[in-house]
C-alpha positions in Angstrom: 138.5 175.2 104.6 138.6 171.6 103.5 137.9 169.2 106.4 138.6 165.5 106.2 137.5 162.7 108.5 137.3 158.9 108.3 135.6 156.3 110.3 136.3 152.6 110.5 133.4 150.2 109.8 134.4 148.0 112.7 130.9 147.5 114.0 127.6 149.2 114.5 127.9 152.8 115.5 126.9 153.6 119.1 126.0 156.8 121.0 129.5 157.2 122.2 130.6 157.5 118.5 127.9 160.1 117.9 128.3 162.3 121.0 132.1 161.8 121.0 132.9 162.9 117.5 130.2 162.3 114.8 128.0 165.2 115.9 130.9 167.6 115.7 132.0 166.2 112.3 128.5 166.7 110.9 128.3 170.3 112.3 131.6 171.2 110.4 130.0 170.5 107.0 127.8 173.6 107.4 130.7 176.1 106.9 133.4 173.9 105.4 134.1 171.7 102.4 133.8 168.2 103.9 135.6 165.1 102.7 134.3 162.1 104.8 135.1 158.5 104.0 134.4 155.0 105.4 137.8 153.5 106.1 137.3 149.9 105.0 141.0 149.5 104.0 142.0 150.3 107.6 139.4 147.9 109.0 141.3 145.0 107.2 144.0 145.2 109.9 141.6 143.3 112.2 141.0 140.6 109.5 137.1 140.8 109.4 135.2 138.3 107.4 134.3 139.7 103.9 130.6 139.6 104.5 131.0 141.4 107.9 133.1 144.3 106.4 130.5 144.7 103.6 127.7 144.8 106.1 129.4 147.2 108.5 130.6 149.5 105.7 127.1 149.9 104.3 125.6 150.2 107.8 128.0 153.1 108.6 127.0 154.8 105.3 123.3 154.6 106.2 124.0 155.8 109.7 125.9 158.9 108.6 123.2 159.8 106.0 120.4 159.2 108.6 122.2 161.4 111.1 122.5 164.4 108.8 125.4 164.0 106.4 124.5 166.0 103.3 126.0 164.6 100.1 125.3 167.9 98.4 127.7 169.6 100.7 130.1 166.8 101.7 132.0 164.3 99.5 131.3 160.9 101.0 132.8 157.7 99.8 134.1 154.2 100.6 137.9 154.3 101.0 138.5 151.2 98.8 136.6 152.9 95.9 139.6 155.3 95.6 142.5 152.9 95.1 145.0 155.8 94.4 145.3 156.1 98.2 147.2 152.8 98.4 149.7 153.9 95.7 150.3 157.1 97.7 150.7 155.1 100.9 153.5 153.2 99.2 155.2 156.3 97.9 155.0 158.0 101.3 156.4 154.8 103.0 159.5 155.3 100.9 160.2 158.5 102.8 158.8 157.7 106.2 161.5 156.9 108.9 161.1 153.6 110.7 161.7 155.5 114.0 158.7 157.6 113.4 156.4 154.6 113.1 158.1 152.8 116.0 157.2 155.7 118.3 153.6 155.5 117.5 151.6 154.2 120.5 148.6 152.9 118.5 150.5 149.8 117.2 151.6 148.8 120.7 148.1 149.4 122.1 146.4 147.3 119.5 148.8 144.4 119.9 148.3 144.5 123.7 144.5 144.3 123.0 145.2 141.1 121.1 145.4 142.1 117.5 148.0 140.3 115.3 151.1 142.4 114.8 150.8 142.4 111.0 152.6 145.0 108.8 149.3 146.7 107.9 148.7 147.5 111.6 152.3 148.8 111.9 152.1 150.9 108.7 148.6 152.1 109.6 149.8 155.7 110.2 151.3 155.9 106.6 147.9 154.9 105.0 146.3 157.4 107.3 148.7 160.1 106.1 147.9 159.1 102.5 144.1 159.6 103.3 144.8 163.1 104.6 147.4 164.3 102.1 145.6 163.0 99.1 142.8 165.4 99.4 144.7 168.6 100.3 143.0 168.6 103.7 143.4 171.8 105.8 141.7 170.5 109.0 141.4 167.1 110.4 139.1 166.9 113.4 140.3 164.5 116.0 140.0 163.8 119.7 143.0 164.6 121.9 143.9 160.9 122.0 144.4 160.9 118.2 146.7 163.9 118.1 149.7 161.8 117.4 148.2 160.6 114.1 148.1 164.1 112.8 151.6 164.9 114.0 152.9 161.9 112.1 151.1 163.0 108.9 152.5 166.5 109.3 156.1 165.0 109.7 155.7 162.9 106.6 154.3 165.7 104.6 157.1 168.1 105.6 159.8 165.5 104.9 158.3 164.8 101.5 158.1 168.5 100.7 161.7 169.0 101.8 162.9 166.2 99.5 160.7 166.9 96.4 159.5 170.4 96.7 156.2 171.8 97.9 153.8 169.0 96.9 151.5 168.5 99.9 149.3 170.8 102.0 150.5 170.3 105.6 147.3 169.8 107.5 146.4 171.3 110.9 144.8 169.3 113.7 141.4 170.4 114.8 141.1 169.0 118.4 137.4 168.6 119.2 137.3 170.5 122.5 133.8 169.5 123.4 134.3 165.7 122.8 132.1 163.9 125.3 133.4 160.9 127.2 130.3 158.7 127.1 130.2 156.0 129.7 129.2 152.5 128.7 126.8 150.2 130.6 129.7 149.0 132.7 130.9 152.5 133.7 134.0 152.4 131.5 134.2 154.6 128.3 131.7 153.3 125.8 133.6 151.2 123.3 133.0 148.2 121.0 136.3 146.8 122.5 134.6 146.6 125.9 131.2 145.3 124.6 129.5 147.9 126.7 127.8 150.0 124.0 124.3 151.3 123.3 123.9 151.4 119.5 122.4 154.5 117.9 119.8 152.6 116.0 119.4 149.6 118.4 115.7 148.5 118.9 114.1 150.7 121.6 113.4 147.7 123.9 117.0 146.7 123.8 118.1 150.3 124.6 115.8 150.3 127.7 117.3 147.1 128.9 120.8 148.3 128.5 120.2 151.7 130.2 118.6 150.0 133.2 121.7 147.9 133.6 124.1 150.9 133.7 126.4 150.7 136.7 125.6 153.1 139.6 126.8 153.3 143.2 124.7 152.1 146.2 123.7 155.5 147.6 120.2 155.2 149.1 117.3 157.0 147.4 116.9 159.5 150.2 120.6 160.5 150.3 122.2 163.3 148.2 124.2 162.2 145.2 127.0 163.7 143.3 125.9 164.3 139.6 129.5 164.7 138.5 130.5 161.1 139.3 127.2 159.5 138.1 127.2 157.5 134.9 123.5 158.1 134.4 123.8 161.8 134.9 126.6 161.8 132.3 124.2 160.5 129.7 121.5 162.8 130.9 123.8 165.8 130.1 123.9 164.7 126.5 120.2 164.6 125.8 118.4 166.8 128.3 117.7 170.5 127.7 119.5 172.9 130.1 116.5 173.7 132.2 115.6 170.1 132.8 119.2 169.2 133.5 119.4 171.9 136.1 116.3 170.4 137.8 117.8 167.0 137.9 121.1 168.3 139.3 119.2 170.0 142.1 117.3 166.7 142.8 120.6 164.9 143.0 122.1 167.2 145.5 119.0 167.4 147.7 118.4 163.6 147.7 115.2 161.8 147.3 115.6 160.6 143.8 116.6 157.1 142.8 118.8 156.1 140.0 116.0 153.9 138.5 113.9 157.1 138.0 116.7 158.9 136.2 117.4 155.8 134.0 113.8 155.8 132.8 114.0 159.5 131.9 117.3 158.8 130.0 115.5 156.1 128.0 112.7 158.5 127.1 115.1 161.3 126.1 117.3 158.9 124.0 114.2 157.8 122.1 113.1 161.5 121.6 116.6 162.6 120.5 117.2 159.8 118.0 113.6 159.3 116.9 113.7 161.5 113.7 117.1 159.9 112.8 115.7 156.4 113.3 112.9 157.2 110.9 115.3 158.4 108.3 117.5 155.3 108.8 114.5 153.0 108.1 113.8 154.9 104.9 117.4 154.4 103.8 117.2 150.7 104.6 114.4 150.5 102.1 116.3 152.5 99.5 119.7 150.9 99.4 120.2 151.9 95.8 120.2 155.5 96.8 122.9 154.9 99.5 125.1 153.0 97.0 124.7 155.9 94.5 125.8 158.4 97.1 128.9 156.4 97.8 129.6 155.9 94.0 129.1 159.6 93.3 131.3 160.5 96.2 134.0 158.2 95.0 134.0 159.8 91.6 134.5 163.3 93.1 137.2 162.0 95.5 139.0 160.2 92.6 139.0 163.4 90.6 140.9 165.1 93.4 143.1 162.1 94.0 144.2 162.0 90.3 145.3 165.6 90.5 147.3 164.9 93.7 148.9 161.8 92.2 149.9 163.7 89.1 151.8 166.2 91.3 153.4 163.4 93.4 154.5 161.4 90.4 155.9 164.5 88.7 157.8 165.4 91.8 159.3 161.9 92.2 160.1 161.4 88.5 157.6 158.7 87.9 155.4 158.0 84.8 152.8 160.5 83.7 149.2 159.3 84.4 147.4 162.4 83.1 146.3 160.7 79.9 145.4 157.4 81.7 
């Protein structure tokens, strides 16, 4: 199976990104053909400064490699290094009904969050469809809240195939059943939009300060506590081994344990969990040429597939032949 996934370089990656989706994406590369990219074209919809998008794009690349992405198994590239995707987005836009885009909730949500209602933001689902259809993707792993994106891609692919013949592989959604909702330091879902994140490779002292600030209720130390409603316990579940987690749950229900004690243990476990990754990340920071080579090699592999796809698409639509270009 060919699996495709992209991530926007909209900021430094946090533990919500990792436990929410990245961990599952990396696990899929073991038994599948992975095509993973850094979606810098998509990030332009928020109008980042040039130096910021460069910094974040390269940072995401180092993070993924540090966390276990294997460039020998997975094609990994920077989206803008495969410009064919923008041509395909235009061709797909010529068959995409306006009503389909108007029904997409992501545009309305982003505008409500304060983003400018530019065309790129409105047409975002078409570029996303191009990303997926370009590489004959069989599976696209997403959370349940992103299901609509895959449905739109499927609709566009089916419409194109009906008009021009069987040209695209119609992808299947792969809903990540075990996606963890990771609470941020304010108790809401961890998100850069809320400025409540704990970055994966944040300095350890900073991690400790943030964990100790995580919102909890005012239940006295001696009283029983409900682990299912506790933000700290939610983080503990992500990094503690089953036996230790069971012990903490028993302590919660019996009473006699304070949230501060649990927070300190969470800090320790986060350091233990991400320690090996942190070491790898530091090595990559000192070998930026290697990271750039991984992205460059990945782009070459991705473009080879993209050219094959664009030859099919151009032939189907009666456009010029690029096979000798």
